[in-house]
PALO-909601 format. One line per field, with one value per residue (C-alpha): x, y, z; residue number from 1. Coordinates in steps of 0.1 Angstrom, whole numbers. Example, Ala and Ser with C-alpha at 12.3 -4.5 7.8 and 13.67 -1.06 7.14 Angstrom:
BEGIN
x: 123 / 137
y: -45 / -11
z: 78 / 71
k: 1 / 2
! end
This chain:
BEGIN
x: 1214 / 1208 / 1231 / 1219 / 1243 / 1248 / 1232 / 1257 / 1248 / 1261 / 1242 / 1269 / 1249 / 1244 / 1281 / 1293 / 1269 / 1281 / 1318 / 1317 / 1287 / 1272 / 1282 / 1300 / 1279 / 1298 / 1293 / 1256 / 1251 / 1268 / 1247 / 1215 / 1226 / 1233 / 1199 / 1182 / 1200 / 1190 / 1154 / 1151 / 1167 / 1144 / 1113 / 1122 / 1128 / 1097 / 1074 / 1090 / 1085 / 1050 / 1042 / 1055 / 1082 / 1118 / 1146 / 1146 / 1109 / 1110 / 1141 / 1122 / 1092 / 1114 / 1140 / 1170 / 1190 / 1185 / 1219 / 1208 / 1178 / 1201 / 1223 / 1192 / 1182 / 1216 / 1220 / 1255 / 1242 / 1243 / 1231 / 1194 / 1180 / 1145 / 1139 / 1147 / 1126 / 1097 / 1101 / 1101 / 1071 / 1052 / 1060 / 1048 / 1016 / 1030 / 1041 / 1072 / 1067 / 1096 / 1095 / 1119 / 1120 / 1138 / 1173 / 1168 / 1194 / 1178 / 1194 / 1201 / 1186
y: 514 / 541 / 571 / 604 / 620 / 657 / 673 / 690 / 723 / 745 / 776 / 802 / 821 / 789 / 779 / 814 / 814 / 781 / 791 / 826 / 831 / 799 / 792 / 825 / 848 / 880 / 873 / 864 / 897 / 917 / 900 / 908 / 944 / 947 / 931 / 957 / 986 / 973 / 969 / 1004 / 1019 / 999 / 1010 / 1046 / 1045 / 1025 / 1048 / 1079 / 1067 / 1054 / 1089 / 1103 / 1123 / 1129 / 1128 / 1166 / 1169 / 1146 / 1165 / 1198 / 1184 / 1174 / 1202 / 1184 / 1179 / 1155 / 1141 / 1132 / 1113 / 1096 / 1084 / 1072 / 1052 / 1035 / 1000 / 1010 / 1038 / 1029 / 1062 / 1059 / 1078 / 1073 / 1111 / 1111 / 1081 / 1098 / 1129 / 1108 / 1088 / 1119 / 1135 / 1103 / 1101 / 1070 / 1060 / 1042 / 1008 / 991 / 954 / 934 / 899 / 867 / 862 / 833 / 825 / 826 / 799 / 811 / 784
z: 1178 / 1152 / 1152 / 1138 / 1114 / 1115 / 1084 / 1062 / 1047 / 1019 / 1032 / 1037 / 1064 / 1084 / 1080 / 1091 / 1120 / 1133 / 1128 / 1141 / 1164 / 1178 / 1214 / 1217 / 1240 / 1231 / 1194 / 1199 / 1218 / 1190 / 1163 / 1183 / 1187 / 1149 / 1141 / 1164 / 1147 / 1113 / 1125 / 1138 / 1107 / 1084 / 1104 / 1103 / 1065 / 1058 / 1079 / 1064 / 1028 / 1035 / 1048 / 1015 / 1032 / 1020 / 1046 / 1044 / 1050 / 1081 / 1093 / 1090 / 1110 / 1139 / 1138 / 1126 / 1094 / 1065 / 1072 / 1108 / 1093 / 1069 / 1098 / 1117 / 1086 / 1084 / 1098 / 1110 / 1133 / 1170 / 1185 / 1185 / 1214 / 1228 / 1226 / 1189 / 1182 / 1199 / 1178 / 1147 / 1158 / 1166 / 1132 / 1116 / 1137 / 1155 / 1190 / 1202 / 1218 / 1236 / 1245 / 1266 / 1252 / 1264 / 1252 / 1228 / 1202 / 1167 / 1147 / 1111 / 1089
k: 1 / 2 / 3 / 4 / 5 / 6 / 7 / 8 / 9 / 10 / 11 / 12 / 13 / 14 / 15 / 16 / 17 / 18 / 19 / 20 / 21 / 22 / 23 / 24 / 25 / 26 / 27 / 28 / 29 / 30 / 31 / 32 / 33 / 34 / 35 / 36 / 37 / 38 / 39 / 40 / 41 / 42 / 43 / 44 / 45 / 46 / 47 / 48 / 49 / 50 / 51 / 52 / 53 / 54 / 55 / 56 / 57 / 58 / 59 / 60 / 61 / 62 / 63 / 64 / 65 / 66 / 67 / 68 / 69 / 70 / 71 / 72 / 73 / 74 / 75 / 76 / 77 / 78 / 79 / 80 / 81 / 82 / 83 / 84 / 85 / 86 / 87 / 88 / 89 / 90 / 91 / 92 / 93 / 94 / 95 / 96 / 97 / 98 / 99 / 100 / 101 / 102 / 103 / 104 / 105 / 106 / 107 / 108 / 109
! end
């Protein structure tokens, strides 16, 4: 009978995931929420810079302040509203698309 040994890793991300997140639904949900916040922030910043707009220029187009755009582009920001995302999308000649996906745990490897 052959036994399969568990593979050891030195990857800090994988170790931390296994210690702090794996098998803990509340931590998995928190991690997914933070990934989503980061994704939204990155998309706003990338689309804005690709359009050649400063934060102030985008803010002027949608009737807000540059500091509000800065907050929206921060991975720590949790207040993204659909109305604001639509304003940004319209100003950048885009549309917002929302998808509901199955809850699958992405293993960090």
